[in-house]
N, C-alpha and C positions, 0 to 999 in steps of 0.2 A: 323605339320598340323593337326589338329582333327576338323574331321567332327562334325556338330550338330546332334542330334538324332532325329529332328524332321524339319520339312519345316516351315521356319519364314515367315509369310505373313505381311510384314510391311506395314501399311495401310496408313501412312503420314511421311513427312521427318523431319528433324530435327530444321527447322529455324522457331521457334516459340517462344514467349515469355511465362511466365507462365501462364497468363491470356488467352491469346489465346488458350494455350493447354488445359485449363478446357473446352473451349466451344468445341473445337475438341473430347475430351473424351465424351462429352456428347452427342454430334452427332453420335460418335460411336455406343453407346448404345440405339440411335433413340430418343433421347431426344433434341428437337428442343428449348424448353422454359425450363431450368432447374430451374427456379425459380418456376415455375408452378407444376413442376415434385415434388419437394421437398415441395411443398405446397399440393399435393394430399391427400385427406384423406376423412372421413365418406361421404362428400358429393359426393364423386365421386364412391361411390359403386353402383354397380347397383342393379336393382328391382330383389330380387330373383326369381320372379315370370315369369320373362323372360325365365328361364329355363323351357322347354317342361316337362310335367309331374309334375311340381312341386305343382301344385293345388292339384293334388289326392294324391300325396304322402304327403303333409302335412295334408289334409283331414283323409288319413288313420293313420295316427300316431295320430292325436288328438282323432280320433274315438277308438284307442287300449288303448290312456291313460283313456278314459271316460270309457271303458268296462272292465278296470283294468286287460287288457292282460298281459302276461307274455313276455317283450319284451328284445330280447340280440343285443347289439351291437357288431358287428365282425370287429375288425380292422387288424393292421398289427404291425410288431413288429420295424419297423423304426420310426424315428421321426413325419414323417407325418402322418403314421397310429396311433402312440400314440397320437398326438394333435387331429387329428379328430375323436378318439375315446373319447378323453376327451370332448371335443365340444360338442359331441351329448350328451354324457351323463350328463353334466351338465346342460343343456337345459332341457332333459325330466325328469331328478331329479328334477327340480326345477317345473315343472308342475305336479309333484306327480305322475308319471309314476313309476310301478312296472320294472324297467330296472337294466339290469345287463350288464357287458362287458366280453368280452373273447378277448385273442389275441392268434393267433398259436405261437407254439415254434417250431422254427425253426429246433431242433434236433428231434423232434418226428413226427411232420405232415409239415413241410415246410410251403412255403407261401400259403397264400389263405385258400379259403373253401377245405376242403380235404373230402373224404369218411369217415374217423374215425371221423372227426369234425362233420360231418353232422348227423352220428349216434348218437353221445354225445348229439347234440342239438335235437334230436327227443327223445331221452330217458328223456331228461329234460324238456320236455313238453313247450317247448316256442311256442307262437302265432305268435310272430312278429319278424323276423331277419332283422335287418339292416345292410347290410356291407359298411364299409367305406375303402376307398384306396385298394380295392379290390372286386373280385366279377363277374366283366365283363368278364371274362374267363370262368367262374365256372358255364358253362351251364348245365351239367349233375348234379351237387350237388345241383344246384338251383333247378331244376326238380323234384328231390328226394325231397327236403325240402315241396315243393308245393305239391307233389303225397301224402305227409304226413301229409296236412292240414294246413302246416305252411304259412302265408303270408313271401314273401320275397322282401324287398327294396334294391336295388342294387344302391350305390352310389360309383363312380370310377373315375379316371381320366387315367388308363392304356389302352395300345392297345387291341382291341377287339380281338376276332376270327371272322369266317366268319358269325357264327351267333350268336344273342344275348340271354341271359338268358330268359326263357319264362314267365317273369312277366312284367305287364304293368308299375311297380315301378320302372323305371330307370331314376336316375339323373346322367347324365356325363358331363363333362368338356367340349366335342367337338362333340360327335358322332351324336348327334341329332341336331347340326347345329343354334339352336335358341338362343343361348346367345351369347352377342357381344363379349365375350372375351374368348379364347379357352387356355388360359394359368393356368388354378388352378390347384393346386394340389389336393389329396384327402381331407385334412383339408380344403382346400378353398370351395370343394364342400359341406362337412359337416356343414360349417360354412353358406354358403346361405341357407341351410335349416334348421338351427337354426335361421337364421334372419326372415325367412319365418314364424317362429313360434312365436319369440317375439325378435323383433329387438332391443330394448331398453336393453333388459336382457343381451344378447350374446354378445353385443358391448363391455362389460366391459371386456371381456376376449379376446379380439382382439389381445393381445400378445400371445395367444396360437395360432392364426391363423398365426401371423407373423412367430413365430418358425417353423412351418410344412411347410410356404412357403421358407423359406431360406436355411433349412436343405434337401429339396428335391430340390434344385438347379432350381428352376422356373424361369423364364424371369422377372427379375425385372421392369418391365413396366407396363402400364395401372392399372387395379384394384390390381393387386400384390404389385405396388409400393404404391398404397395408404394404403393397410393392412400393409405394413412394416412401412411406415411412423407413421401410428396411433399405431402400435404396440411398437416402438422405443421411442415415448412418455411415455409409460406408463410402460413398462417391470420394470424399476428399483425402480418403487413404484406398482407393481403387484398387481391385486385383486385376484390372485392365491397365497396363503400363501406359496406352496411349491416351487415356482419360487423365492420368496423373499428369502427364507431360503438358496435356493441353492446357490444364489447369495451372500448372506453371509458367507455362508461356504467356497466359492471359494475366498472370499475377492475382487470381482471386481465389476465395476459397467459398464454397457453396454452403448457403445458410437455409436457403428455402426455394419453394418451387420456383419463385420469380427469377431467381438466377440461373435456372435451367432455362425456362421460356424465353428470356432476355439476353442470356449470354452464351449459351452452350447450345441450344436447338438451332439458334440463326446460323451458325458456324457450320454446323454438320448439314445443314440444308443447303446451303451456299455452291456445295460442290454439285448436289444434283441440279441447281438453276444454272450454273455456269457450264457445266463440262461432265466429268466423270466421278460419279458418288461411289464406286468403288472403292476409290482412294480412302473413304471414311471407314469402310468395312475393314479395309486393310488395318488402319489405325486402331480400332476397336478388336483385332484379332491376332495381330502380331505381337511379338516381344522383342523385335530387333530394331535397337535404340537408333541405328542411322536411319531405318525406313520410317520410323515413328516421327523424328525430326524433318524429315522431307515430307512426309504426308501433312504434318502441321503447317509447313510453310505453304504447301499447296492448299490446303483449306484456309488460311488467314488471305492469302492472294485472293482466291475466289470470293472470299466475304466482302474484301476492298471493292473488288470489281462489281459485286452484285449490287451494293450501296449505290456506286456511281451510275450503273444502269439504271436502277430503280428511279433514282431522281430525275435522269434525263428523259425516261420514257413518261414518267408520272406526268412532267411538265408538257410533253407532246400530248398526251392523252386528254389534259386538261384543256387544250386550245382545241380539241376535236369534239369537244361534247356539242350537242345541239339541244339547247334547252327546249326546243318546240316538240321534240319527239318523246313519247310517254316510255319507250325502251332505248337503253343506250346499246348498240353494236359498233364499236369503233374497232378499226382496222388499219393497218399500216405495215408495209414492208421493211418500214424503219424499226419497230417494234423489235425488241428481245425476247425470244419465247420463254426463257428462263424466268423471268419476272411478270409474265403476264396474270398469273393469278394475283400478284401483290398489286398489282395495278387495277385489276378488276375492282378488288376490295376496296381501294382508295376512290375510284372513281364513282362506285355504288354509294359508298359512304356520305361523298360529296354531293352527289344528286338525289340521293333516295329512289334510286331507279333499279329495276333489275339491270344488270350489266354483263355485257361479253365483250372481251378484248382479244384481238386476234392479230396475228403476224401473217403473212402472206410469202410465201416462197416463189422460186423463179418458175415453177409448173403450175402456178395458179393454186396451189393446196393452201388452205387455211388452218392454223391452228389455233386455239385460243382457250381461254377459261372465262367460265360464268359465275357470278354472284348473284345472290338474290337477298330481298328484303321481306320482312312481313310474312304473309301467310303462304307465299308462294313457295311451290315445291318444284324445284329445279328439274329432277328427274320425271316427275310428270309432265312438265311442260315440253321437255325434250323428246319424250315418247311421243308425244302426239307431232313432232316435228321431225321423226326420224327418216322419214323419206326424202329431207333434205341433208341429211347427216349421214357421214361415212363411220363416224365411232365416236360414243358420249359415254361417261361414267364417271362416276363420284358419290356426292352426298346431295342431300336435300336442298343444301344451302351454298353447294360450290362442286362446279362439274367442269371437267376436262372435255373439248369439242373438237374433232376434226371434220372437215368438210372442203368441198369445193369454194373456192373464193365466188364464182358465180352464183352459189346458194346465200351469200351472204345477207344480201336485200330481202330475199324472199322469208330467209328465217326471220330477219327482224320484223317484216310484216305480219308472220304468221304469229310470232310472239304478242305483236300489238293486239292482234285479232284476238287471242286467246284471253289475253288479259284487260279485254275493252269492256266486260260487264263490270267490272271494279276497275277504278283507277290504277293504274300501274306504279304512279307516283304514290306510295304508300311509306308514311313515315313508319320506319322500324321502331320497335318497342325495346328501350331497355330499363331492364330491372335496376332499381336505385334502392339499397338497402334501407336508408333512411334519412331524412335531415338531420343534418349533423350540428348540435350546439356549437356556437362560435368559441365557447370556452374551452372545447375539446379540440380544436386547431392547434395541437402543439405537438413537440416532439416525443414528449411521455406517452401521450395516447396512441402515437404512431409503434411506439417499441412494443406497448401490449398488443397491437394488432400483429406485429412481425412474430410475437413469441408464441402464437397459434396460427402463423401461416394465413393471416387475414390482411395483409397490406393492399392485396388487390380488390379489396370493397371498393366498390362505386357507390360514392355519397353525394346526397345534395347539399351543397353551400349556399344558404340563401341569401340573399340581398347583401351583397358585400358591397361597399363604397369604393369606387375608383378613386385613386388619389392619382397616379401618373401611369402612363403607357409607354412602352418602347418596341421596337422591332427590332428582331435579332436576326441576323444574316439573311434578312430581307424576306423572311418567310414564316417566322415563328412570333407571336405576339406575346409579351410579357405585359403583367400589370401589378402594380403595386395597391392593395386594397385593405381598406380599413375594416377591422371587426367590429360588432357591436360592444365589445368590451374594451374598446379602444386601443386594442393590438393591431398590429399589421400582419399581412401574409402576402407572399408572392404567389402569382398563379400564373402557369404556362399553357399555352394553347399551341400546341406543335402543328406546322405545316398549315398556318391559317394567317394569312395576312389581312383578309377581310375585318376581322374583329378590330385591329389596330386603327383602322380608317372608319370606324363606324361606333367609337366608343369615347366617352368623353370624362374627365375629372367629374367628381359628384353623381354620375350615374349610378344605379343601382344595379347590379347584377348577378346572376344566380349560376353557380356551374354545377355539373356533375362530373364526378373524377375522383382521382386517389390522392391520398396524402403520399407525399415522398419528403425523403431528407436530400437536400442537397450540400454538397461539401465542397467549400472553395476558400483556397487559403488557410487550412485548417481550422476553418469555422463552419458549423452546421446549422442550417435553419431550414424550418419547415416550409414546403411549399404544395401547391396544388398542382397536379396535372390534369387539365380538365379535358373531357371528350366531348363535352357540348354544353351550350350556356344559352339564357335568354335574359331579355331586358322588357319589364312588363310595363314600363312607362314611356311615355312620348319623349323622344331624344332632341337635343338641339346641338348639332356638331359644329363647331366653330373654325370655318378654313379661313376667316378674313384676314388673319395675317400669317397663316400656314404657308411655309415653303413648297409644300408637298401635295397642293391641292389636285394639280393634274396627274398624278398617280393614285391619290386616294379616289378621284373621279370614278378611276374603273371598277372599284368595289361598292361604289353607292348602290344602295337599295332604290331601283328604277321603278319598282312596282308600288309600292307604299311608301317612298321618300319624295320629298319635296326639295330642290335646290334653289335657293333665293340669291339671285347674282345679278339681276336688274334692277334699275331705279323705278321706283313707285312714285307716283305723283301725290298718292295721298293715302292715309291709314285704310279708307274704305276699300281701295284697289286690293291691299294686301289681305285684308280682312276675308273679302270675297274670293280671293286665290285660294286662302287655308280653307275655306268652308268646302269650297268645289273640290279640292284635292284630298281633304281629310288626312294628312300625312300621318305618320307613326314616328318619322322620324324627318328632321329637317337638316338642311347642310346649309350654313351661311358663307357663301361664295367671296370672294376676293373683291367682288364689285358689288356688295350689300350696301353700298353709302351712296349718297349723293356728293360731288365734289363741284360744288359750285364756286364757293368763296370762302375765305378763311374768318371773315366777320359774319355774325349772327345780327340781323336787322330785326331791332326790337323797338319798344316805345321810346327810350332813351336817346337813340342815335337818329330817330326821326324828329323829336322835339328839337334836338341840337341841329339838326341840319334846316329844319323850318327857320330857327330862329337867325341863322346866319344868313339866308335867303331873305328873309323879311328884313332884316338889319342892313342889307346891302341894297335891296331892291333888286340890283340886276349883279349877277356874278357869273364868272367863266366858269364852265365844266371843270378845267384844269384847277382852278384855284379852290373851288369848293371841295374837289378830292383830296386837294392837300389838306385843308383845313380839317377835314372830317378824318383824314389819316384811313382811308378805305379804299379798295382796289375799284378800278373803273367798272366792273360786271358790278359788285355792289351798290355803286352810284346810281348806274342806270335803272337797278330795281327801285330805290328809293325815289329817284325824280319821275318813274313811270306811276308808282303809288300816287306822288303829290298832283301830277297830270289828272289821273283820274278822279282826284276828290277836289279837282278845282282850285287848287291852291296856287301852281306855278304852271308856266308856259316856258318852251325853250324854242331857241331859235338861233342858227348860227354857232352853237356851243355856248350860248349863255342862258343862263336860266334866270326868268325873271319873276318876282311875286306879284301875285293877282289881288287887286282890291277886294277887301271883305270886311264886313261889318264888325264892328269892336264887339268880341266876346263870342265871334264865331265859333262854332264847335264842330267837329268831323267824326264821322263814325267810319273808322277805318274798315271796318266788315262790308263798306259799299264800294271798296276798291277790290276788285278780281284779283288785280296781280297781288295785292297783300292777302287776300285770303288763300290763293293758289302757292306763295311762297311759304306761307305760316305752315299749308299741309304740308308741304313736302319736307319742311323743317321738323314737323311732327315726326314723319315717317323716319327722316334720316337721323333724328335722335334716338328713336327706338331701334334702329337696325345699326347704329354705331355705339350702342350702349351696352351695359352687363347682358351676359347671356342669360342669366336668372330672369333678368326683365323681359327678354323676348321669349323665354320658355313660356311666363306667366301669361304675356299676350296671346299665344298661340293657343294655349289651354282655353283660355276665356273666349277666343275666338271659336274654339270648335264647341263649347258649350251650347 
């Protein structure tokens, strides 16, 4: 039995046709009319002047352009911040502004406005600063800029603090409540400002807005879906030369949302994780072909390095997990800061615990990233720890944190205390659309999903029968499974060696995950990419002849599993052990057998032995062994049985027949050696026999 790592919230049953499922999946997304949903477009964009303060913000920007003020757009190093910066930079440059952009460096200043950045802005004598995708929590920093004669426009979509920055020029996606849709990302807010300045010009670059919206995982409904629909129409023939060149370099065409999430967004994000995210803004704002080519090379190099660092740092973090702690706070000066968020997410998923991962510099400063699960709100928790922190910010489920390394343990202790009234180890809930009929696990059905951008749907694939298993590059489990219609499907569980060592052919296993098409050597086949799994029955994993027992033992379930690799004298001892341990999963180790003799001692061989002894009356052990064609160990057991039955005696290596009445009969059960031997033979016969018989015995023992 294998328990799932998450709580599965199954929204619908499985008794639906493929077309009914399409309707259901749209309803889950809150879409009653998916024809209209996919036709959302420019006509459905809201008037940007519905934003409170939009009129005074646009007026201020236009005045600054007219006065030839020195304007700075201050963004963020993720895709949302990069695209938001690019959108505003393009519109202001088009209008003749003396405009510059600056993105924070996560390794030097961290997210958002900081005191050091403020000093640089003041020294560079900017007249107007426009924050995009940040600024709403930078109350003190905005005040300092204003005190130095610099006008500040704050555009953001993040959670504010109790007080807002002291500027009248705030455009926020929801805190002022006037705009009809509160799900915009930072790029969305920036785009609405650009629309208010020149709608016709900026809409040519709607694919930039689409990138930010998808990459920041904003809800794909309402105006956001209109952004996405219009962006998808244009991105393959983008008005942004850098996007066209990037797609050409990668050799891909964008078909849907997933192509952005898995192919484009990680590449652009890599720059902020590795070094200078402003290269991405250059790519999205320049028309210079040589500059674009160099920018793309830098992006690809950063992405390769990001992948390598993620693998190395994740392996290190996994080794540092303390299973006894209810909250993970992991830190090392070996961690690379740019991938801390990715690692925290992986550790959180692996352990189902609130997780913070930190790197420590030479001055003893700790920078890190938190991820949470279940009902825990990180912002609320960290607010109650603010006396231990220098800086924190983000979302309910993900936050960046700066603090002194000396406060890491007090922070963990505080978080444990704050979550002690409920267990901090909470299974996160995953919404699963429905349990999918095995007959719909095919390429045609997946094409239907792709047609409506539903290929990322999480389904339940229930009770697949394992046929065989393999381990890919020592870390991904691949299974071939049989469906209830007799067909087969491949299942991939990425970054999970444990399943390979805890599953056997004929096990019934259920997965949640997505359907994918895998193309190899010009052949395409369906596969399931699983995010979680469970086995509901008792399992017996056979390691009796496997070469990888030592490696597999690292992944055995030590809490509810039982390893049988010792000799048992009888089935009663084995039964008592099984009843006492009540295992969900049993591992048969390499030594789960008795190795005594090649021969089996049965009634036939005993009759033959006593016949020879009685015939000769006296016979040497050596000759008797030769006559019986058995090992000396087997012969010793036979002679001991005969002695206990008063049939023979031995002296000096000679066996003599004892006199007895004609027709004398013996009861073998009166020989303790015989009973012990037969009991051990019985358990050996079981433990060296077929796995299904062992499993049947274990189930009966547990009843």
